[in-house]
N, C-alpha and C positions, 0 to 999 in steps of 0.2 A: 436450756434455761438461761434467761437473760437477767442480769442484775441491773436495776435502775440506780444510777448514781446521781445524786442531787447536784445540779450545777453549782460551781463555786460562786459565791456572791461576795461583793465588797460589803464593808460595814454599812455604808450608805444605802446600798441596795437592800440589805437585810432589814434595816430600819424602815425603809420605805414600804417593804412588803408587810411588815408588822403593822404599820400605820394604816395601810390599805385594808388589811383584814379587820382592824378595829372599825374603820369607816363603814365597811360592808355590814358589820354587825349593827352599827348604829342606824343604818339605813332602814332596817326593819321596823324602826320606831316611827317612821315618817310615811304615812299612807300615800301621800301624793307622789312619792318617788317611785312607786310601782306602776304608775300609769304610763300610757303611751301617747305620743303626739305624732299625728300623721303616720301612724303605724310603726313608729320607732320608739324605743325606750326613751323616756324623758331624761335628758342630761341638763340639770339645772345649774347654770353658772351665772346667775344674776343675784347673788347673795348680798352684794353691796347695796342693792336697791331694797330688797326685803328677803328674809330667810324663810324657809319652810318650817312647819310646826310639827313637833312630835305629838303622838297620840295622847300623851299625858296632859299636854296643854289643851288640846281639843276637848278632852273629857272633863277637864277642870272647868272650862267655860260652860259646858253642858250641865255639869253638876250644879253650878251656881243657879242657873235658870230653872233647873228641875226641882231642886231641893230647898234652897234658902234665899230665893230672890226677894230682896227687901232693901230699903234705903239704909244707909249707915249713919251712925252717931246720933240718930234722932229718935228711934223707936225703942220703947221699953217692952219689947216682946221677943220671943225666942228667935224668930227669923232675922230680925234686925240685929240682935246681939251676935248671932253667928256670922252674919255678913260683915259686921263691924270688926269682929275678931279676926276674920280671915283677911279682910282688907288691910288691917294694921299689921297682921303677920307678914303680908307681902312687903310692907314698908320695912319691916325688920330684916327681911331677907335681902332687900336691896342694900340696906345699911351695912350688913355684913359683907355683901358681895363686893362693894367698893371701899370697905373699911372706913366708913364715915364715923366720926366720933360720937354722933347721936342721931337717932331716928328723926329728931326735930329738924334736922338739916336736909331731909329727903322730901322733896315736893313732887307729887304726881302731877304730870302735865300730859298733853296729848303726844308730844314727840320732841325731838331735839329742837326743831324750829320754834315751838312754843316756849320751851325752856329759855332759849337765848333771847326771844322777844320779852319774856318776863323780866329778865335782867335789864334789857334796854329800857323798858318802861319803868320798872319799879326802882331800879338803882340809877340808871343813866339819866333819867329826867329829873332826878333829885340832886345829883352830884356833878354832872358834866355841864360845863359852862362854855361860853364863847372863848375861843383861843385854846381850850384844852385839846389834847391829842389822844386818839385811840389808835393803837398799833395792831395791825392784822398781818397776815402773810399773803403772798401772791397765789397760794394754793387753796384758798378758802372756798368751801361750798357756799352757795348763795345764802344759806341759812345763817352763816356767820359773817355775812357781808352786808346784805340789804338792811337788816335792822340797825346796823351802825351807820349806814348811809343816811337812813331816815333821821336818826338821832342827830347826827352831825349837821344835817341841813336845817333841822329845827332850832338847834341851840347855837350854831356857828362854830362847832368844833371841827378839827381837822383829822382826816384819816391818813395814816402812814402805813407803809407795807414793807415787811421783810421780804427781800428778793429771794430767788431760787437760783442755784447753780444748774449747769447743764444736766447733771445727773439726777436732778429733782430733789436735792437736799436744800435746806434753808441756808441763806448766807448769814450764819450766826456771827461771823466776824464783824457784821454791821450792827449787832444788837445794842451794844453800849452807846453807839452814836445815835441810834434811832429812838431809844428810850431816854427821854429827857425829864426835866422837872415838871414839864407840862403834861406828861403822859398820865392819864387817869386809869386806862385799862389796856391790857394786852390780851387779845383773843385769838387763839391759834388752834387749828385742828391737831389732834394727836396722831391721826392717820389719814392721809389723803385718800379720797375716794376715787381719784383719777390715777395718781402716780404710785399709790401704795406706800409712799414714804411715811415712816414713823418718826415723828419729830421729838426731840428731847425736851418735852414740855416742863420737866422739873427744873432743868437748867434755865429755861426761859422764864419760869415763874420766879426763880431766885433773882434773876436780873431785874425783873419788874418790881419785886418787893424792895430791892435796894434803893429804888427811886421812889418808893411810896405808891406805886401803881398796883392795881389788882390784876389777877390772872384768871381768865376764863378759858376752859378747855372744851372744845367740841369733841366729844367722845363717841359720836355716832358710829364711827368705823372701828374704834379701838376697843371699847368695852365689850362688844360681842366676841372679840377674837383674841384677847390677851388679858392677863391679870392687870387690873387697874386699881391702884390704891391711892385715894385722894390725899391721905396723910403723907405718903411718900412723895407724891407730886407736889404737895404743898400749894395746891391751887385753891382759889377762892370760890370758883364755880366750875361745875362739870355738868354738861347736858348730854343725854343719850336717849335713844328710842328703843322700845321693847320689840318692835316688829323685826328689827335687824338681828335680834339675839334669841330667836325661836319663839318669841312671845307674840301676842296679838297686835294688830294695828290699833292706833288710837290711844296708846298709852306710852308714856315716856317719863323721864326723871330729870329733875334739876336738883343737883346738890349745891348747897351754898353754905359758907361758914355761918354758924348760928348767929353770931353777933352782927354780921352784915345783913342777914335776912331780917333780923329784928328791927333794924334801922330803915329798911326799905319800905317804900309805899306799896300797898296792894296793887296787883295787876288787874284784877277784876273785883267788882263790888256786888254784893247780893247776899244770899243765904249762906250759912255755914261759916263764912270768913269773918263773922262779926262777934263781938263780945256783948255789946249793948247798943241798941238802936233807939234813938229818940227822933222826933220829927225834924229837928234842926241838925243833929249830928249823930255820929256813930263812933264806936271804938272797935278795935280789931281783935280777933281771936288770937290766941297764942299759936306759935309754930307747931306743926306745919300748916294748920288749917287756915291761917291768914291768907294763904295763896291758893286755896282750893275751894273757890266759890261755887255754890250750887251743888247739885248731885254729881259726884265724880263718876268716872268710868270704872265702876266697882268690879264688874266681871273681868274686865281686861287687866286691871291691877292685880287681881288674884291670879289671872292667867300668867301675868309676868312673873309672879312668884313661883308658879309651876315651872316656867322656863328657866328661872334661876336655879331651882332644884335640879333640873336636868343637867344644866351646864356645870353645876357644882359636883354632881355625881361623876360626870366625865372628867372634870378637873380642868381648869383654865390653862394650866401649864401644858396639859396634853393637847388641848385645842390649839394652842400656839405652836407646839412642836409639829403637829400634823400640818398646819398651814405653812410653816417654814419649809418643810420638805416638799409639800405639794406645789408650792409656789416656785421653788427651785426647779422642780421637774417640769412645770408648765413653761417657764421662761426658756429653759434649756431646749425643749422640743419646739417651741414657737420660733426660736432663732434658726432652726434648720429649714424654715420656709423661706425661699428666695424672695428678697425684697421686703419682707415684713419688718415693720418698724415698731419697736416697743418703747413706750414713753415712761421714763423713770428708771433709774439704775441705782437707787439708794442701797447701801449695804444692809441697812436695817429697814425692812419693808414688810407690808402685809400682802394679802392675796388678791388685791384689786390690780389686774393686769390690763392696761389699755394698749391698743395696738391698731395699726392700719396696714392694709395691703395696697400696693400701688394702683391708683386709678380706679379703685372699687369703693364706692360710697359705703360707709359703715351701715347705713340703713339697708342697702342692697345685700350686704354681707350678712347682716342679721336675719334678713328674710330667707336667704338660702340656708343658713344654719338651722333656722326654725323648721324648715321642711325635713331636716335630718333629726329633728327632735331635740335640738340643742338651743337652750335659752341663754342668750347673752344680752348685753345692753349696747345700744348705739345712740350716739348723740354727744352733747356737751356735758352731760352728767351733772347739771345744775352747778357748773363751774365755768361759765362762759369766759371770764377774764383769764383764767388759767389756760383753757384750751386755745384761746387767742394768743396768749403768751407763748405757747408751745409751737405755734405756727403750723398746726395740723391742716392737711388738705381737707376740704369740705367743711372746715370748722366743726369737726366731730371726730370721735374715735369709736372703735369697737372696744368693749370691755368684758373680759371674763373675770368673775369674782368668785372666790372659793370659800368653802366652809367645811365644817368637821365631817360632813357626810359625803364629800366629793372624793373621787378615787383617781388613780393614774389611768385606769381604763377609760374613764370619761375624758380625760385630757387627750388620750390617744384618739378617741372619737372626734374631739374638737379639731385636732390637727388634720385628721383624715378629711373632715368636712371642709376645712380651709383649702386643702389641695383641690377638692372638688369645685370649690368656688372659683379658684384660679382657672381651672380648666373650663368652667362654664363661661367665664369672661375672656376666654381666648388666651389665657396664660399671662397677659399683661394688663388685665383689667378692662379690656374692651371686647365687645362681642362682634 
């Protein structure tokens, strides 16, 4: 008779095992994760681009179209009233999720990009003038760069940039020099989609406010992966997308301070965003409807509410804990591959891990991994200036990005596939 003795595990190993078991339970809620790609189990590691959807979100969308499809705010009938109630319930869920002071500060948009453009048009074109300055960082996604380029070119403002250290952290020692009396806005990502760096946006917001500037936070990568409290951050604007946090595509959120939103010009004109219309002039609806012209994306806003329910049930502290441990495991095992370069070494980081193998184009690498059922991203990740700044070969990187349903077993499969890729290209990237 043999006695099985459980192997001794360190505290870190035991914690990782528990988190893995939690992730495996959650995976049962995501229908797509059970499919195969080229005869291999799907390993989905492209979560920074978009996340997968739990059955509860999928069913919520179906339920809207099956049972109470109607326009909101306008109809005095049962379907419209139910649709309106659920649409506004979703706004309340967002309000609680980011701890906004009031639901009037929560504007539904299509995505992070639209939210930032709303600020650029509605606030920037009203208040930014020639000679004013807008401060960004060198790690911004195009969504938090191009709108400000357009605005600066139109009004004659100047863009300035917080640099980055070699480890991918911001040069905060330059902050007080870069923020001047001419600075109107500081706009910074909370989590880089390339480096994974988590930036201290509350500290940056405090520095901006001391000079009378406003603070916009790009929360596209942070809100899905960690607790975010707009009152603790003391930011003036926060934009994020639903599809990166288990919700549908085509729905996002702009949070803004109520007083600032009230003073801003509308982004779009038309139905719903008006109070009174005459042939010569119009007046605007109260918040938040002032910024939600036309028929909104009703089903997907309600679907975002269902995604927030799911994340709240899991707990954002738990989501963050899982990602910290899985990111540590991922980087530790990627570093064991000869010649592999990882970009970004910030001590406080999220689960977007960008890397390259010598002499192998990331597109080729992604293609080979795809044949193993592994989905990663390859390219410049809508951050061309940053990728250029990093001096990456091929002007691109491969990127594995993690979420609450990923496991260490999937990372092991990734590492195994990367070894196969090296062998395929002759060990040094050439066939």
